[in-house]
C-alpha positions in Angstrom: 68.0 156.6 247.1 67.0 158.7 250.3 67.7 161.7 251.4 70.7 162.4 253.9 69.9 162.7 257.3 70.2 166.3 258.1 68.0 168.8 259.7 66.3 171.5 257.7 67.8 174.9 258.0 66.9 176.9 260.8 65.8 180.0 259.2 64.0 177.9 255.7 60.8 178.9 254.7 57.7 176.6 256.0 57.5 174.4 253.4 61.0 173.6 253.5 61.2 173.2 256.9 58.2 170.9 256.7 59.6 168.8 253.8 62.8 169.0 255.7 61.7 167.4 258.5 59.5 164.9 257.2 62.5 163.7 254.4 64.6 163.2 257.4 62.3 160.6 259.2 62.0 159.0 255.9 65.5 158.4 255.6 66.1 157.2 258.9 63.6 154.3 258.0 66.3 153.6 255.6 69.2 153.8 257.9 67.8 151.7 260.6 67.2 148.9 257.8 70.7 149.2 256.6 72.6 145.7 256.9 69.6 143.9 258.4 69.4 140.3 256.8 66.1 139.1 255.1 65.7 136.8 258.3 65.9 139.8 261.0 64.2 142.0 258.7 61.3 139.8 258.8 61.5 138.8 262.6 59.3 139.5 265.1 60.7 140.7 268.4 57.5 141.7 270.0 55.7 138.4 271.1 52.3 140.0 271.3 53.1 142.2 267.9 53.7 139.4 265.2 53.4 141.9 262.4 55.8 144.6 264.0 59.0 143.9 262.2 61.2 146.1 260.2 59.6 144.8 256.7 56.2 145.3 258.0 57.0 148.8 259.1 58.5 150.0 255.8 55.4 148.2 254.3 53.0 150.4 256.4 54.9 153.7 255.9 54.6 153.0 252.1 50.9 152.4 252.2 50.5 155.4 254.9 52.3 157.8 252.1 49.5 156.7 249.6 46.8 157.2 252.0 47.4 160.6 253.5 48.4 162.0 249.5 46.8 160.1 247.3 43.5 158.8 248.8 43.1 161.5 251.5 44.4 164.6 250.2 43.5 164.1 246.1 40.8 161.6 246.3 42.5 159.3 244.2 41.3 155.3 244.6 42.0 153.3 247.5 41.3 150.0 246.1 45.1 149.1 245.9 45.9 150.1 249.2 45.4 147.2 252.1 44.3 149.9 254.7 41.0 149.8 253.1 40.6 146.1 252.3 39.2 145.5 255.5 41.7 143.0 256.9 43.1 144.3 260.2 46.9 145.1 259.7 47.0 143.9 256.0 49.2 146.8 255.2 51.7 145.4 257.9 52.0 142.0 256.3 55.4 141.6 254.3 56.2 137.8 254.8 57.9 136.9 251.4 58.7 140.1 250.0 62.3 141.4 250.2 63.2 144.4 252.3 65.3 146.0 249.2 62.2 145.9 247.1 59.9 147.3 250.2 62.3 150.0 250.5 62.1 150.6 246.9 58.3 151.0 246.8 58.2 153.2 249.7 61.0 155.5 248.0 58.6 155.4 244.9 55.8 156.6 246.9 57.6 159.0 249.2 58.4 160.6 245.5 54.9 160.4 244.3 53.7 162.4 247.7 56.5 165.2 247.3 55.3 165.9 243.8 51.8 166.2 245.1 52.9 168.4 248.1 54.7 170.6 245.6 51.8 171.0 243.4 49.6 172.6 246.0 49.5 175.0 248.4 50.0 174.1 252.3 46.5 175.8 252.8 44.9 173.8 250.3 42.5 171.2 251.6 41.9 167.4 250.8 39.3 166.4 248.2 38.4 163.0 249.7 35.0 164.0 251.5 34.3 160.3 252.6 36.7 161.1 255.6 36.7 163.4 258.1 40.6 164.2 257.7 39.9 164.7 254.3 39.1 168.2 255.3 42.8 169.1 256.5 44.9 171.3 255.0 48.2 170.1 253.4 50.0 171.7 256.1 48.4 169.4 258.6 49.0 166.3 256.9 52.7 167.1 256.8 52.8 167.6 260.2 51.1 164.5 260.7 53.3 162.6 258.4 56.4 164.3 260.5 54.5 162.4 263.5 53.5 159.2 262.1 57.2 158.8 260.6 59.0 159.7 263.5 56.8 157.5 265.5 57.5 154.3 263.4 61.4 155.5 263.5 61.2 155.1 267.0 59.6 151.7 266.7 62.3 150.8 264.0 64.9 151.9 266.6 63.7 149.8 269.2 63.2 146.5 267.0 67.2 147.2 265.3 68.3 147.5 268.6 66.4 144.1 270.2 67.8 142.6 266.8 71.4 143.2 267.0 71.9 145.9 269.5 72.4 148.6 267.1 71.2 152.1 267.9 71.4 155.6 267.6 69.2 158.8 266.1 70.5 160.0 263.0 
């Protein structure tokens, strides 16, 4: 179950604020998908970007979480992540996968990410030296994930409005 769409407390410590903002953006992903039919979840509304669907974005965000917190931060294997398979945009391919399943997999991956972050200092750095970003701190990665997630929430907002007119921030 996603966290409520609430902002972190104005005076909370840094870790609480970073995770609070990230969790709020993650929750908005769920909200933007509420009530979508399977057909609409997989419908492309941007002719030049056929993979830019609600389902495709949820699939992408699941793998982005995996990439940053498991592969880059902890240097775990990347072989299950389609981002590393060589096929362009493979992580956005969600044809035939029910939206509910995609959201559940995203939730599980976010829980893994949160467990990883909870076990580390914000000053700890990535262990994967195959990527330049492997040298980034946990703090940097959390800030990046807030930016990445919020950017795709904006895409979902546009997709949802084009699908059925539903809009709103949080």
